[in-house]
N, C-alpha and C positions, 0 to 999 in steps of 0.2 A: 504494499499499499504506500502511495506517495505521501511524503511529508511536505505539504504546501507551505509556502512562505506566508507568514501572517503579517499583513500590513497594519500599522498602528497610526490612527489619525490623531494629530496633535492640534491643539488650539494655540492662539497667539500667546497667551500667558505661559503655556508650557515651553514654547519656543524661546521666549524671552528669558526664562529661567535657565534653559540649557545654554543659551548664549552668554548669560551672566557668569555661569560657572566656568565656561571656556575662557572668558576674559580673566577670571581669577587665576586659572591655571597658567596663562601666559604671563601674568604679572607676578607669579611666584607667591601668591597669597593663599592662605588655607581655604579649604572648601572648594577648590577648583577641580574641574574634570573635563577631559576632552569631549567636545561636542560630537555626539553620534546620532545621526538621523537615518540610520540604515533602515530601509523599507518602511519609511514613515510617509504619511500623506500630509503634505504641507501646501497643498493647492491654494493659491490666492493669498498666502500669508506674507508678512513683511519681515524680511531679513536684511534690509538695506543698511549701508554704512556701518556694517559690523566687521570686526576682524575675526574671521573664522578660518585662519590659516591652519592647515593640517586637519580640518574637520572631516568627518566621514558621512557622506550622503549616498553611499552605495545603494542603488536600486530605489531611491526615494522618488516620489512624484512631487514636482514643484510646478504644476501647470499654472501659469498666470502669476506665479509668485514674484515678489519684488526683492531682488538681490542687488539693485543698482548701488554702485559705490562701495560695495563690500570687498574685503580682501580675502581671497580664497586660495592663496598660494599653497601649493603642494596638497591641496585638499583632494579627496577622492569623490568624484561625481560619476563614477562608473555606473553605466546603465541607467542614469537618472532621466526622468521625464521632465524636460524643461520647456515644453512647448509653450509658446507665447509668454515665457517668463521675461522679466526685465533684468538684464545684466549690464545695463549701460554704465560705462565708466568703471566697471568692476576690475579687480586685479586677480588674475587666475594663472599666474606664472607656474609652470611645471605641474599644473593640475592634471589629474587623470580623469579625462572625460570620454574615455572609450565607450562607445555604444550609447552615448547620450542623445536623447531625442531633442533637437533644437528647432523643430519646425516653427517658423514665425517668431522665434525669440529675438529680442533686441539686445545686441552686444556692441552697440555703437560706442566707439572710443575705448573699448575694454582692452586690457593687456593680457593676451593669451600666449605670450612668448614661451616657447618650449613646452606647450600644452600638448597632450596626447588626445587627439580627436579622431583616432582611427575607429574602424568598426569594432564592435565588441558585443558579447552577449553574456548574460548571467546564467550560470548553471546551478541547479539544486539537486540534492541527493533524492533519488527515487529508488525505493527498495526493489522494484520490479525491473526497471530499466537502467539502473545505474544513475547517470547524470541526465537530468531533464533540463531543457532550456526555458528560461523565463523570459517572456516577451511583453513589451508594452503594447498599447493599442496600435501605435505606429512602429515601423521598423526602426530598431535602434541605430544610431549613427546618422539619422536623417537631419539635414540642415536646410531643407527646402524652405525658401523664402525667409530665411534668417537674415537679420540685419547686422553686418559686420563693418559698417561704414567707419573708416578711420581707426579700426581696431589694429592692435599690434599682434600679429600671428607669426613673428619671426621664429624660425627653427621649430615651429610646431609640426606635428605629424597628423596629416589628414588623408593619408593614402587609403583608397577604397571607400572614401566617404561619399555621400550623396548630398550635393548642395545645389540642386537645380533651382534656378531663379533666385538664388541668394544674392545679396548686395554687398560686395567688397569694395565699394567706391572709396578711393584714397586709403585703403588699408595697407599696412606695412607688413609684407610677407617675405622678408629676406630669408632665403634658404628653406622655405616651407616645403614639406613633402606632400604632394598631391598626386602621387602615382595612381593611375587607374581611377581617379575620382570622377564622379558624374557631375559635370559642371555645365550642363546644357542650359542655355539662356541665362547664364549667370553674369552679373555685372562686375567688371573689374576696372572700370573707368578710373584713371588716375592712380591706380594701385601700384605698389612697388613690389614686383616679383623677382627682384634681382637674386640670381642663384637658386631660384626655386626649381623643383623637379616636378614637371607635369607629364612625365612619360606615360603614354597610354591613356591620358585623360580625355574625356569627351567634352570638348569645348564648342559643340555645335550651337550656332546662334549666339554665342557669348559676346559681350561688349567689352573689348579690351582697348578702347580708345585712350590714347595718352598714357597707357600702361608702361611701366618700366620693365623691360624684358632683357635686361643685361645679364648674360651668363645663364639664362633660363633654359632648361632642358624641355624640349617639346617633342622628343622622339616618339614616333608612332601615335601622337596625339591627333584626335579628330578635330579639324579646324574648319569644317563646313560652315560657310556663312559667318565666320568669326570675324568681327570688325576690329582690325588692329590699326586703324587710322591714327597717325601721330604717336604710335608706340616708340619708345626709346629702346633701341637694341644696341648690340655691339658695333653695328655699322656707324660710320661717322654721319653726323647731322650737319648739313650745309657744307662748309669748306673743311677739308681735312687738314688739320694743323701741320701734318708731316709733309704736305704737298705745297706749302707756301713758298714764296721766293727765298725767304730767309728762315733759319731755324727760329722757332718761337722763343726758345730760351734766350737767344741773342737779342731778339726784339724786346723782350722783358727787361733785360739788363740795360739796354739803351734807354728805355723809358725811365727806369730807376735812376740812371745817371742824369737824365734830363731834369727829373724832379730835384735831385740833390744839388744841381748847379744852377737852378733857376732858369733853365733853358739854354745855358751857354754851351753845354756839351750834350751828346746823345740826341735822341728825338722821341716824340711821343709815338705810341703804337696804336694801331686800330685792329681789332679782332672781330668786327661785325660779322654775324652769321657764321662764325667759326666754332668748330667743336674743340673745346679746350680740355676735355676730360683727361687726356693722357698726361697733362701737367701734374695732376695729383694734388699739388699744393701751391698756394700763393701766400701762405701764412706769413704775416709780419712784413710783407713787401710794401714799399712806398710806390703806389701807382695812382697818384693824383691825376684826375681827368682821364682815367682809363676808359677806353671805348670798346664795348663788347655788346652792341645792340643785336638782339636776336641770337646771341651766342649760346652755346651749351656748356654750362659749368657745373653740371649735375655732380653732387658728391664731393666737390673740391673742398679742401681745407683752406679757408681764407681768414682764419682767426687772426685778429689784430692787424689786418691789412689796412693800409692807408689809401682809401678810395674816395677822397673828397672830390665832389663834382663829377663823379663817374657817370658815364652814359650806358645804362644797362637795360634800356627799354626792351621788353619782350624776351628777355634772357631766361634760360632755364636754370634756376638756382635751387632746385629741389634737393633736399638732403645735404645742403652745403653747411659748413660751419663758418659763420660770420661773427662768432663770439668776440666782442670787444673791437670789432672792426670800425673804422671811421668812414661813414658814408654821408657825412654832412653835405647837403646840397646835391646829392646824387639823384639821378632820374631813373627810377625803377618802375616806370609806368608799364603795366601789363605783364610784369614778371611772374614766374612761377616760383614760389618760395615755400611750398608745402613741405612740412616736416624739417624746416631749417632751424638751425640753432643761432638765434639772434640775441642771446643774452648779453646785456651791457653794451649793445651795439649803439653807435651814435648816428642817428638819423635826423638830427636837428638841422637848423639852418646854417649855411656857410656864409661867413662874413666876407663881403667883397669890398673893393675900393669905394670910397665915398660912403662908407658905413651902410651899404646896401646888404640886404639879407636875401640869400637864395635858399628857399625852403627845399627839403627833399620831397620826392614824390613817390607814392605807392599807389597812385590812382589805378583802379581796375586791376590791381595785383591780386593773385591768389596766395594768401598767406595762411593757409589752413594747417591746423595741427602743429604750428610752430611755436617756439618758445622765445618770447620777447621780454622776459623778466629783467627789470632794471634798465631797459633800453631808453634812450633819449629820443623821444618822438616829438619834441617841441616844434610847433608851427608846420608840422608835416601835412602834405596834401595827400589824403587817402580816399578821395571820392570814389565811391563804387568798388572799394576793395572788399575782399572776403577774408575775415579773420576767424572764421568758424573753428571752434574747439582749440583756438590757440590760447597762450597764457600771456597776459599783460600785467601781471602783478608787479607793482613797483615801477612801472613804466612812467616816464614823465611825458604827459600828453597836453601840457599847457599850450593853449592857443592852436591846437591841432584841428584839422578839418577832416571829418569822417562822413561827409554828406553821402547818404545812400549806401553806406557800407553794411556788411552783414556780420553780426556778432552771435550767431547761433552757438550756444555752448561755450562761449568765450569766457575765460577767467579774467576779470578786471578788478582794479582797486575800487574801494568804496567811494573815492573822491573823483572817479572818472568823469562823471557828468558835470561836476563843478569846474573841472580843469579844461575841458575841451572847448574850442571856440565855436565849432559848428557840428551838430549831430542830427541835422535835419534829415528825415527820411531813412534813418538807420533801421535795420531789420533785427529783431529779437534782442535788442539791447536790454530790455526789461527782464528778460530771462537769463541774461548772462550772469 
């Protein structure tokens, strides 16, 4: 005779008590105990903004539950039913989510780095048949229509998973394993799949517009009607820097000398529409009035670079490190700056002769999921820019112009509205 798994239904008060004892355990206080929700029914309950690292949710049902903002690092969510659950902004590093049902779940902005999302089933002892497989209403491992917008899935394992019509817009999926995954009609627009393995995956009717596909393995993948317009691959975009008249490295040195001598020696350089990725780094270099309009600088290390008055309109600066860089008066109109590091960056005005101020411009720029903590944004022109899910804590926005900009999920300082000059027509600032 089979010994069936007995599910236990918990109410909110019981869940709160288990979470309280888990917090005591982590703080080293008496009365603590590891949170165990194995085979519990938690449908629709609230577990948001909790630290439940290393908790055990094996086989639990959390249909429609709220786990937004929770920390679930190294937790076991093996075989969980998380359909329509909210995991927005949750942290699930190295969590075991094999066989989890995520149909319609919201994981927007969640950190799932090194998470195991492969197929999995739960087996139970059966006296007559040995091991019997326990299944949820939907097939375990299903991620159909799940929302992974802006999520970090780097080095996660998703081989064999089913994620039809899921949304991975702007997701970071560096080195993610998606071997033989069912990704039909899935959206990867703007996602970063650098070094990912999609061997044998079904990408029929998938949207991969503007997707980063550098070093991505697509061996035997089905790509019927897959839209890869604007995808960034290993092939040069625009001009190949290795085919210019002079070595780029020499041109850079000439520009540095031109800056150091006030124009007496060397000469300024122009890299408009040039793919500069092979440079790897421009960190700390003095490149005042640098021209790279429409250039590809994806992933470059430009920390501490002196780029006052630079012309970088429409440039691809995704994943770049501009921490502490000086971009006063720079024109970054229409640039792609998604997932860039702009901490302590100077994007204030440049003082010209006659005490004239040249403000920096981020008009119509895409600055999604970027870190601008402590950045100087005084007097900046950012009309129509998209700062969705970026961090602007401690940024100096005095007299800045954000007319018509988008702030969906953006983290801003409490004095933001008091400091800015113009915020007319902004989107979702009240919810930021």
